[in-house]
C-alpha positions as CSV (number, residue, x, y, z in Angstrom):
1,M,67.8,-41.6,202.7
2,F,67.6,-45.4,202.7
3,Q,66.9,-48.2,200.2
4,I,65.0,-51.4,200.9
5,H,66.2,-54.4,198.8
6,P,64.3,-57.5,197.8
7,L,65.8,-60.9,197.7
8,P,67.2,-61.7,194.3
9,V,64.7,-63.6,192.0
10,D,67.7,-65.5,190.6
11,A,68.0,-67.3,194.0
12,F,64.5,-68.8,193.5
13,S,63.6,-68.8,189.8
14,H,64.9,-72.4,189.3
15,L,62.0,-73.5,191.6
16,F,59.2,-71.8,189.6
17,G,57.1,-74.3,187.7
18,L,58.3,-77.4,189.6
19,S,55.6,-79.8,190.8
20,D,54.6,-80.0,194.5
21,E,56.5,-83.3,194.7
22,E,59.7,-81.9,193.2
23,L,59.6,-79.0,195.6
24,A,58.9,-81.2,198.6
25,A,62.0,-83.3,197.7
26,S,64.0,-80.0,198.2
27,N,62.2,-79.2,201.5
28,V,60.1,-76.5,199.8
29,Q,56.5,-76.2,200.9
30,V,53.7,-75.0,198.6
31,H,50.9,-72.9,200.0
32,I,48.0,-71.1,198.5
33,S,47.9,-67.5,199.7
34,N,45.1,-66.2,201.8
35,G,46.3,-62.7,201.0
36,A,48.7,-62.5,203.9
37,F,51.9,-64.2,202.5
38,P,54.7,-61.6,202.2
39,C,56.9,-62.3,199.1
40,R,60.5,-61.4,199.7
41,V,61.2,-60.9,196.0
42,S,58.2,-58.7,195.0
43,L,58.0,-57.1,198.5
44,A,54.3,-57.5,198.3
45,D,51.7,-59.8,199.9
46,A,50.7,-62.5,197.5
47,A,47.1,-62.1,196.4
48,E,44.5,-64.6,197.6
49,G,44.7,-67.8,195.7
50,E,48.3,-67.3,194.4
51,R,50.8,-70.2,194.8
52,V,53.6,-69.3,197.2
53,L,56.8,-71.3,198.1
54,L,58.0,-71.5,201.7
55,L,61.6,-72.4,201.9
56,N,64.7,-71.9,204.1
57,F,67.0,-69.1,202.9
58,E,70.3,-67.9,204.2
59,H,69.8,-64.1,204.5
60,Q,72.8,-63.4,206.7
61,P,75.8,-65.3,205.2
62,G,78.5,-63.4,207.2
63,D,80.9,-65.8,208.9
64,T,80.0,-64.6,212.5
65,P,77.8,-65.9,215.3
66,Y,75.0,-63.9,213.6
67,R,75.0,-66.0,210.4
68,S,71.4,-66.9,209.9
69,R,68.8,-68.7,207.7
70,H,65.1,-68.8,208.2
71,A,61.8,-69.5,206.3
72,V,60.8,-67.0,203.6
73,F,57.8,-66.9,201.2
74,V,58.4,-66.3,197.5
75,K,55.4,-66.0,195.1
76,E,55.5,-68.4,192.2
77,G,56.9,-66.4,189.2
78,A,57.7,-63.4,191.4
79,R,59.4,-60.4,189.8
80,E,62.0,-58.4,191.7
81,V,60.7,-55.0,192.9
82,H,63.0,-52.3,194.0
83,P,61.1,-49.6,195.9
84,E,61.8,-46.0,195.6
85,P,64.5,-44.8,198.0
86,G,63.0,-43.8,201.3
87,S,59.8,-45.8,200.8
88,I,58.4,-48.7,202.8
89,P,56.4,-51.4,200.9
90,A,52.9,-52.1,202.3
91,S,53.9,-55.7,203.1
92,I,56.5,-54.4,205.5
93,E,54.8,-51.3,206.8
94,S,51.7,-53.3,207.9
95,R,53.6,-55.6,210.3
96,L,55.4,-55.5,213.6
97,L,59.2,-55.5,212.8
98,S,62.4,-56.3,214.4
99,V,65.1,-54.0,213.0
100,R,68.7,-55.2,213.3
101,A,71.7,-53.1,212.6
102,F,75.0,-54.7,211.4
103,N,78.5,-53.4,211.0
104,R,80.9,-54.1,208.1
105,D,82.0,-57.3,209.9
106,D,78.4,-58.6,209.8
107,E,78.1,-58.3,213.6
108,M,74.8,-57.0,215.1
109,I,75.5,-53.8,216.9
110,D,71.9,-52.5,217.6
111,A,68.3,-53.7,217.4
112,D,64.8,-52.7,218.2
113,V,61.2,-53.7,217.6
114,I,58.7,-51.3,216.1
115,E,55.5,-51.1,214.2
116,G,56.1,-51.1,210.4
117,K,54.2,-47.8,209.9
118,D,56.8,-46.1,212.2
119,V,60.0,-47.8,210.9
120,S,61.3,-45.0,208.7
121,G,62.5,-43.0,211.7
122,L,64.2,-45.9,213.3
123,I,65.9,-46.8,210.0
124,A,67.2,-43.2,209.8
125,T,68.4,-43.3,213.4
126,F,70.3,-46.5,212.9
127,L,71.8,-45.4,209.6
128,D,73.0,-42.1,211.1
129,N,75.5,-44.2,213.1
130,P,78.6,-44.5,210.9
131,K,79.4,-47.9,212.4
132,V,76.2,-49.3,210.8
133,A,76.8,-50.8,207.4
134,Y,73.3,-52.2,206.8
135,L,70.0,-53.2,208.4
136,H,67.9,-56.3,208.3
137,L,64.2,-56.1,208.8
138,H,62.4,-59.2,210.2
139,F,58.8,-59.8,210.8
140,A,58.9,-59.8,214.6
141,R,56.1,-62.2,215.4
142,R,57.5,-65.2,213.4
143,G,61.1,-63.9,213.1
144,C,61.3,-64.3,209.4
145,F,63.6,-62.2,207.3
146,A,61.8,-59.4,205.4
147,A,64.4,-57.3,203.6
148,K,67.8,-55.7,203.7
149,V,68.1,-51.9,204.1
150,T,71.1,-49.8,203.1
151,R,71.9,-46.2,202.7
152,A,70.5,-45.0,199.3
153,D,73.0,-44.0,196.7
154,T,72.9,-40.2,196.4
């Protein structure tokens, strides 16, 4: 069984309520959702007309060649959502994904690309490998980080 994890709202809540100008000074772009902006905190697509923030976020802080940051969307005022173990949020399931397996040393040891609707099996296969510590899901077309996956506590 696996668990998908959102990004922590605490990493972004200081930005909520700031003006467009204040956000721009911190290299944060403001967009109005067309219904297809996947929030990394709520793990849901922002509804049409909602204000979303686009910013750079370090999702892979391990001190290896795989250390990485990329653009992520966060819905203004987002609340952290933790899906049920073994479930895939619709915002992830509906997109082409790159699944990247990392070991305890934060080194990538496997990867594949798959349609989100089929990702559960690939997650299970990767997590069956005892050398895999966690997975990162990325939206394959733009390369943006989507979510972290671990083995569910049982």
